[in-house]
C-alpha positions in Angstrom: 62.7 128.4 92.8 63.3 126.9 96.3 61.5 128.5 99.2 63.7 130.6 101.5 62.4 129.4 104.8 65.7 128.8 106.6 65.2 131.0 109.7 65.2 127.9 112.0 67.8 125.9 110.0 67.7 123.4 107.2 67.1 119.7 107.8 66.5 116.3 106.2 69.1 116.6 103.5 68.8 113.7 101.1 70.4 112.7 97.8 68.6 110.6 95.3 69.8 109.2 91.9 67.1 108.5 89.3 67.7 106.1 86.5 65.7 104.4 83.8 66.3 100.7 83.8 65.5 97.8 81.5 62.8 95.6 83.2 64.4 92.3 82.1 67.9 92.7 83.6 67.7 95.9 85.7 70.6 97.5 83.7 70.6 101.3 83.2 69.3 102.5 79.9 71.9 104.8 78.2 70.8 108.4 77.9 71.8 111.4 75.8 71.2 114.4 78.0 74.1 116.3 76.3 75.3 117.3 79.8 72.2 119.5 80.2 70.6 119.2 83.6 67.4 120.9 82.5 67.0 118.4 79.7 67.6 115.5 82.2 65.1 117.0 84.7 62.4 117.4 82.1 63.1 113.9 80.7 62.4 112.3 84.1 59.9 114.5 85.9 56.5 115.9 85.1 55.9 119.6 85.5 53.9 118.9 88.7 56.8 116.9 90.1 59.3 119.6 89.3 57.0 122.1 91.0 56.9 119.9 94.1 60.7 119.8 94.2 61.1 123.5 93.7 58.3 124.8 95.9 58.9 122.7 99.0 62.7 122.4 99.0 64.6 125.1 100.8 67.9 124.0 99.2 68.2 121.9 96.1 70.9 121.1 93.6 70.7 118.9 90.5 73.5 117.1 88.5 73.9 114.5 85.8 75.8 111.4 87.1 79.4 110.9 85.9 78.3 108.1 83.5 75.8 110.6 81.9 72.8 108.2 82.3 71.1 109.2 85.5 69.9 112.3 87.3 71.1 113.2 90.8 69.4 115.6 93.2 70.2 116.7 96.7 67.5 118.6 98.6 66.9 119.8 102.1 64.0 121.5 103.9 63.7 124.5 106.2 60.9 124.6 108.7 58.1 127.1 109.2 58.8 126.9 113.0 56.5 126.9 116.0 54.3 124.1 117.1 53.5 123.1 113.5 52.3 119.6 112.7 55.2 118.0 110.8 52.8 117.1 107.9 52.3 120.9 107.4 56.0 121.7 107.3 58.1 121.7 104.1 59.3 118.1 104.3 55.9 116.8 105.1 54.3 118.8 102.2 56.9 117.6 99.8 56.4 114.0 100.9 52.6 114.0 100.7 52.6 115.9 97.4 55.1 113.4 96.0 53.0 110.4 97.2 49.9 111.9 95.7 51.6 112.6 92.4 53.1 109.1 92.3 49.6 107.6 93.0 48.3 109.6 90.0 51.1 108.5 87.8 52.2 112.1 87.6 55.8 112.0 89.1 58.0 110.3 86.5 57.0 111.0 82.9 55.5 107.9 81.2 57.6 108.8 78.1 60.7 108.0 80.1 59.6 104.4 80.3 58.2 103.7 76.9 59.4 100.7 75.1 62.4 101.1 72.9 61.6 100.3 69.2 65.2 100.2 68.0 68.6 99.9 69.5 70.4 97.3 71.6 67.2 96.0 73.3 64.4 96.2 70.8 60.9 96.4 72.3 62.0 95.9 75.9 60.0 97.3 78.8 61.6 99.9 81.0 61.0 101.1 84.5 62.6 103.7 86.8 64.8 103.2 89.8 65.7 105.6 92.6 68.7 105.1 94.9 69.7 107.1 97.9 73.3 108.3 98.2 75.5 109.8 100.9 77.5 111.8 98.3 75.5 115.0 98.6 75.8 117.8 96.0 76.1 120.5 98.7 
């Protein structure tokens, strides 16, 4: 659940779109989330990553992209106020936690990037891609 620290406003709204791509041609890997955002979230992100999103965002909304293959998230951060070092505020904590989790290979699930053993691109390596978007969810 997002924090409710919006007394001083909400800032740094950002929208990101996460996709799994084929390493050879950078095309998006088709997904079957069944229209379920929770399925998509747990496909892409580790439990620690989801906790980072939820604990540090003051506003957050998730959606599956129109093509059904990617996950879109818009989040924004409140501030604790005062003469706080920005690194100790919600956006700073989110950013440093995300960086630490990525460094420990604990952000995107490794299972999201396993090699495909059957299908249109047999045994092709995959990676993940994140794009920013101005089309916010809120």
